[in-house]
C-alpha positions, 0 to 999 in steps of 0.5 A: 184867252183865260188869265191866270194869277199867282203871286201878283202875277199875271199869267199868260200863253203865247205858243210858238209852233215846232214843225216837222220837215218830213210830216209837213205840219206842226207836230208841237207847240212851245209854250211861252210865258207872258207875263205882267205885273202892275200892268208891266209885262216882264219876260219869263226871266224876270218873272222867274227872277222875282221869286227869290226862293227856290220854294216860290219859283217851283210854286210859279212853275206850277202856276205856269205850267197849270195855265199853258196847258189850259191855254193849249187846251183852248186852241184848235187841233185838227191833229195830235200835237205836243205841248212843249213846257220849260221846267225850272230847276226848282221843280226838278231839285226834289223828288216831290216838286217833279211830282208836284209838277207831274200831278199838275199837268195831269189835273189840268188835262194833260197825260204825260205822253202829250207833253214834252219837258224841256231842260237846259242842258247847263243846268244839269251840269250844276247838281246831279240831283236835278237829274234824279228829277228829270228820270222821275218825270220820264219815268212818269211817262213824259217826253224829255228835250234837252233844250240849248244843246251846243252853249258853251261846253256841251256834255255828250255824256251827259246827253247819252246818260239822260237818253232824251227824246229830242234834243233842241240844239242852241241857235248859235250852232245854226249861226255858225253853220250858215257862216262857216261850211266847216261848222255846216258839216259838224251840225249834220254830224251831230245831227246823226249823232243825236239820232244814234243815240236815240233823240229827235233834232229840233233846230231853233232859231230859223229866222231866214231862208238860208237858215231853213236851207242849212237846217234841211241839209242838215238832216234835223227833224224839226224845226222852230223859229221866226220864220217858221212861225212866231209865237202868238196867243193863236199860232199860225195854221201849218197850211200857211207855215207850209206855204212859206217853207215849200219854196226853200225846199223846192229849191233844195231839191233843185240844188240836190238834183244838179249836185247829184248829176254832177257828181254821178258824172265825176264818180263815173269817170273815177270809176273808169280810170280806176278800173283801167289802172286796176286791169294794168295791174293785174296784167303785171304793170308796175304800180307807179305806171298802173296808176297813171289813168287815176293821178291824171283825174283832177280830184285824185289825191293820192293812189296806194296799194294795201296787201291782203290785211290791210298792210300798205306796200310802199309809198303813196303815189301822189297826184301832182294836180292835188299836193298840199302846199303846206306840206312841211306842216304834215312831214310826220305823217307823210311816209305811210310805208308799212301802215296798216289800214285793216280797220278802214271801211274802205278795206274791209268792203274791198276784200269781202267782195273782190272786183266790186268797186267801193266808195267810202263815206267822206272822212279826214284823211291821216296823211295830210288832213283834208276830207276825202272819200276812198275808192278801193277794189280787191284784185289778184296780183301774182296770184295773192290778193291786193287792195287797190286804193284811190283818195279823192277830194270830198266836195267842199260845202259852198257858202250860202249865197241865196237872197 
């Protein structure tokens, strides 16, 4: 690999694959600087720190980007891949510098559509001028990735404002999700949120088999880390990476199949009990008696009844199996008589399709802040439309226990 010189530094490149879980191949590589000064290795941070002025940092950024593009051209390419380049803030601080970066990359041989420019999220918080530089590069045709999302106080408004093509989650988000089930749910929701914004998600820091499983479960698009492939002048080929990940994929599929079988059985039992309760109500049985089949189910939290406008009739009928031990903590929320649930999906779906059983997505109950799903069905009682509802405990994510 050709070495390049700039300001007394010897510049070389290593590349780390960024792998698509859906395509089962790498779709890009991140270029990582390998610098030396007087035959001593310098980290990228040390190399840029030695450039004391923004102008000198920008000059180094141009030289590094050029070296990465030329080294990238030396790799064997069996299919199109993006080159991910880290952009220094100095190259974004003025429009002419941003355009100089764009021209340098083009002149070195890559078109903007083949390049993803990575910008650290926390850097954008410091100076609004930098956002102008990002937007210039975006208009020039480069893809933009926000890097290290999740470090410190991440700003979702900033992500929405920039509309990046990709968002790279900081490895600490993954570390937390591996060890904490609640954070694992949050990770999946963050992935969905980024998808709604229009960005693909890269999860960084994939270093263990557990990391792979959590990343797969989160629904992210791309993964990067030492377990996938280590940075190298010539990175691992896709057949090596895919073989490494396939065993984890197979294990996840087995787990999901088992989970679906268990869930289907639970849902079928709940459905049978729910229909039995609904029929009893339509036949004139008092609500507290009609709800007995549902309340006898082990995962059912409560049953409640709504009128045709979504207003709750009477109090909740609570299951004895799932009473919150620290009920006093949520005493102000306990009485839901007259509460209006018309904006909830479980009411809207039921009232639109009378007689059809609906099951909501998991959500946080306002009554006692437990995660639940709600079964609902619109039925006629005394010639008036009502909606029968039952809250069921949502399955809790399990701690990783894979070796």
